[in-house]
Structure formats: C-alpha cells, structure tokens
C-alpha positions in Angstrom: 97.6 62.2 -70.8 99.5 64.7 -73.0 100.6 67.8 -71.1 101.9 71.1 -72.2 104.3 73.3 -70.3 101.4 75.5 -69.3 99.4 72.6 -68.0 102.4 71.4 -65.9 102.9 75.0 -64.6 99.3 75.5 -63.6 99.1 72.0 -62.0 102.2 72.8 -59.9 100.8 76.2 -58.9 97.7 74.4 -57.5 100.0 73.0 -54.8 102.4 75.9 -54.4 99.6 78.4 -53.9 98.2 76.1 -51.2 100.8 77.4 -48.8 99.7 81.0 -48.6 96.1 80.4 -49.8 95.0 76.9 -48.9 91.6 77.0 -50.6 91.2 80.2 -52.7 94.4 80.0 -54.8 94.0 76.4 -55.9 90.2 76.8 -56.4 90.7 79.7 -58.7 93.3 77.9 -60.9 91.2 74.7 -61.0 87.9 76.5 -61.9 89.6 78.6 -64.6 91.7 75.8 -66.2 89.8 72.5 -65.6 87.8 72.7 -68.8 90.9 73.4 -70.9 93.2 70.8 -69.4 92.5 67.3 -68.2 95.9 67.4 -66.4 95.0 70.4 -64.4 91.5 69.0 -63.7 93.1 65.8 -62.4 95.5 67.6 -60.1 92.7 70.0 -58.9 90.5 67.1 -57.9 93.5 65.3 -56.3 94.3 68.5 -54.3 90.8 69.0 -53.0 90.5 65.3 -52.1 93.8 65.8 -50.2 92.7 69.0 -48.4 89.4 67.5 -47.3 91.0 64.2 -46.1 93.7 66.0 -44.2 91.2 68.3 -42.6 89.3 65.3 -41.3 92.6 63.8 -40.1 93.4 67.0 -38.3 90.0 67.2 -36.6 90.3 63.6 -35.4 93.8 64.3 -34.1 92.6 67.4 -32.2 89.8 65.3 -30.6 92.3 62.6 -29.7 94.4 65.2 -27.8 92.1 64.4 -24.9 93.9 61.1 -24.5 97.3 62.6 -25.4 97.9 60.5 -28.6 96.5 63.4 -30.6 99.6 65.5 -29.9 101.7 63.0 -31.8 99.1 62.5 -34.5 98.6 66.2 -35.3 102.4 66.5 -35.7 102.5 63.5 -38.1 99.5 64.8 -40.1 101.2 68.2 -40.4 104.5 66.8 -41.6 102.7 64.4 -44.0 100.7 67.2 -45.5 103.8 69.3 -46.0 105.8 66.5 -47.6 103.0 65.3 -49.8 102.2 68.8 -51.0 105.8 69.4 -52.0 106.1 65.9 -53.6 102.8 66.5 -55.6 104.1 69.9 -56.8 107.3 68.4 -58.1 105.4 65.5 -59.8 102.9 67.9 -61.4 105.8 70.0 -62.8 107.4 66.8 -64.2 104.1 66.0 -66.0 103.2 63.0 -63.9 99.6 62.2 -62.7 100.5 61.7 -59.0 97.9 60.1 -56.8 98.5 61.0 -53.2 98.5 58.2 -50.6 96.2 58.4 -47.6 93.6 60.4 -49.5 89.9 59.6 -49.5 88.5 60.1 -53.0 85.5 62.3 -52.4 85.7 63.9 -55.8 86.0 61.2 -58.4 88.4 61.4 -61.3 
C-alpha cells in the first residue's frame, strides 16, 4: 500500500483527534478521505472497529463492577485503549498498516 505524506498525516490525525473528539473528529476525516486514500480508509475502519470493541469491553467491565472484578478490568481497558491509540497513531505516521490487537472486526477491510 503506497502512502503519501498527506495520507500518513490524515491517518495519524484519525487517532490523535480521538482524544478530544472520540467519534466526530475521526469520522469526518475518514468520510472525507476514504475514497481518495486506501491507507486512510484502512486506518478509519481499524479505528472504528477499535472504538466499538472497547466500548463493549467498557460496558462489560462496568457490569462486572457488581462483583468487584470490574474495577480492575475498567482500569485495564482504559490503559489499553490509551496505549493502543498512541501506538496506532505512531504506526500510521510511519506509514504502516497497523492492525490493533483485541479488536473485533465489525467493519471488514
């Protein structure tokens, strides 16, 4: 997958904008650039698979707070989400097609 500097920048912005605007920022970039760049399309799909999967993990962890294990799980899910988002942003800027671990593939590549 050949990438330009703009492709790498927009793919990285998908992840970086997820900190202040978890859905709207990445969605706008993905919708505007997915037809022009397979690289941005790949990372957009990967990001939304990630956000859906980790939302499910957070809900399950919240429910499990009833039996106290959820307090540990919600912390682990939060730290994993932060670390994976930063790692994906760096990999996207380097031009790599990074597939996040622990992600359920709802949107197929």
